[in-house]
N, C-alpha and C positions, 0 to 999 in steps of 0.2 A: 640461477642464471640460465637463460635459454640456450639450448644447443643449436648449432647451425644446421640448416637443411642440408648443406653440402660442405664437406671438409676434405681438403686435399693436403697431404703433408709429404714433402720430399718426393713428388711424383717424377719419375724418370721414364723417358720413352725414346726409342730410336727407330728410324727406318733404315734397314741394312746397317751401315756403319755410321750413319749421321744422326747424332743426338739432336732432337728438336725440343725436348723437355729435359731440363737439367736440375731437377729438384724444385718443382713448382709447389708453392704453398698458396692455398686460397680457402677462405671461408665465406659462405653466403648465408645470411640470416633472413628470417621472414621479414618482408617489408623493404629489403634492400634492392636497389636497381643499379646494377654494376655493368660497366662497359669494358670491353677488351679491344685494344687498338694495337696495330703493329703491321709490319710489312708482310707481303705474301710469303708463305712458307715458314712463318715464324713459329707456328704450332697452335694457333687459335682453334681451328677446327679439330685438330687432334685432341686438344684438351676437352672439348665438348664430347667427342666420341668416347673418351675414357670415362667421363662422368656417366654416360649412358650405357657403358659396358660393351660398346662396339669394338673397342681396342683394349688390350690388357697392358698395363705399364710393366716395365722391367723391374721397377722398384717403387716403393712409396705406399702411402695409405690412401685409400679411397673410401670415405665414410659418408653415407647418404642416409638421411632420415634416421640418424642415430645408430646405424649398423654398418660394420665393415663389409665391403662388397668385394668379393674375389672371383667367384665362379659365375657362370652364365645364369644359373637359377637365382643367384643373389640379385640380379638386375631386373627380374620380372616385375617386382613391385616398383622399382625405380621408373620403369617405362610406363607404368600406369599413373604415376603421380607427378613425374617431371615431364613437362611438355617440350618436345624437341622439334624445332623448325629447321629442316635441312636447307642448305644453301641452294640445292637444286630441287625445285618444286616437283619435277617429274619423279623424284625418289619418294615423294610423299603421296602421290595420287595414283591409284591403281584400279579404282572402280569406274564404271562407264560414265556415270553422271555426277554432277556436283553434290546433290543431296545424298547420294549413296556413299560418297567418300566422307562427307561430314558425319553421316550416321554410323559409319563403321566402328569408330572408337567407342562411343557410348554403348553400342550393342555388344562389343567385345568385353566391355566392363560389366555386362549383365543387366543393363538397363532394359526395361520393357519397350515394346514398340511405341507405346503411347508416350512414355518418358522421352524416348529418343526423338520422336517427331517434334515434341516441344523444344528439345535442345537444339535441333536443326533450325527450327523457326527462330528461336532466340539468337542463335549464332549468326544466321544470315542477316537478321535485322541489325545486329551489332556492327557487322562489317560491311553493310550495304550490298548484300549479295542476293536480295530477294528476287531480282530479275534473272538470276543465273541458276536457280535451283535445278531446273530441268535440263540445263545445257549439258552436252557431251564434253568431257574434259579435254579431248583432243582438239576441240574447236575453240578453246579459250585462248585469249591473248596471253603474252608473258605475264603482264601485270595481274590479269584476272587469275591466272594459275597461282601466282604468289599469294593473293588474298585467300583463295580457296585452300591452299596448303596451310596457311595460318588458321583458317577456320577449322580444319581437321584437328588442330592442336587445341584451340580454344574449346571445342566441343567436349574435350576430355576433362575439362575443369581442373587443370593441374594446379598444384600448390606453388610451383615454380616453373618458369619458362627458360629454356635455353634457345636463343635465337641467333642463327648463323646468317649474317648479312640480310636482315629482313627487308631492307629497302634497296638492295642492289639492283640497278637498272630500271627502277620504277619511275613512272612519270609523276609529276607534282600532285595530281589529283589522288592517285592511289597511295602515294607516300603520305599524304595528309590523313588518309583513313587509318593507315598503320600507326602513325604518330598519335592520332586521337585515341585509338584503342589502348596503346601503351600507357598514355598519360592518365586515362580515365578508368581503365578496367583491368590493368595488369599490375598486381601489387609487388611481385617478387620476380626478378629475372636477371639473367646474365646474357648480355647482348654483344655480339661481335659486329663491328662495322669499321669501314675505312673512312666514313663520312663524319668529320669532326663536328659539324653543325648538328647532325642528327644525334650524335652522342651527347652533345651539350643540352639538347632539348629533352632527352629521354632518360638520362642516367644521373645518379647522385655522385658517383665517383667512377674514375676510369683508371684501368691498369694498362701500362705499356708492356707489350710482349717483346722482349729483346734478349738475344743470346740465351734462349731457353729458359728464361725466368720472367716473373711478373714484377713490375715496378710501379708503385703508386705514382701517378702524375701530379705535377704541381697544379695549384688552382688556376693558373693562367694558361694551362696547356690548351684548353679549348677556346 
């Protein structure tokens, strides 16, 4: 039997004295496209941060790629193989130009400059960014930044994506590009969104985040 890429069991987390995760269980297998839906402050982003090792749970098991992850060094491999799209694109972009930001991840993984150049070209073509490669990031529109942030994740060729509100505030044209990428090129992901229609089009099943736990939604939820 195949092991899940991500397994959480009984994960508990609190901010000050407020518990936002109260024993969360979740498994994500290769090929699954899962959505998370729920009110602001429910704990959706917190859950993604715990998977990436940015936050440490008070209790519970975090097992990723077949290994239990506890310490900071345990998550170095996770961040190389699990692609995380932050809700705030500015948290993802820190190089002067678009092409430099897209190249940063592959170079950091030890790819040659030739390999990296090819990856940047492929990624830009995939997301319709060819006309933006030389642009300065601070001159990009909100939607363009969102696409470039996604491109920096895609260029890492992750085995699973964690996507925090990938289409929040996007116009219809750019949202269609993201939708097309997810449907045609992303095999495995966990996607947070408030947009039920977007979830309907991009996921196979959706969990509702409520009272610190995940609940499978009914088929007619969306």
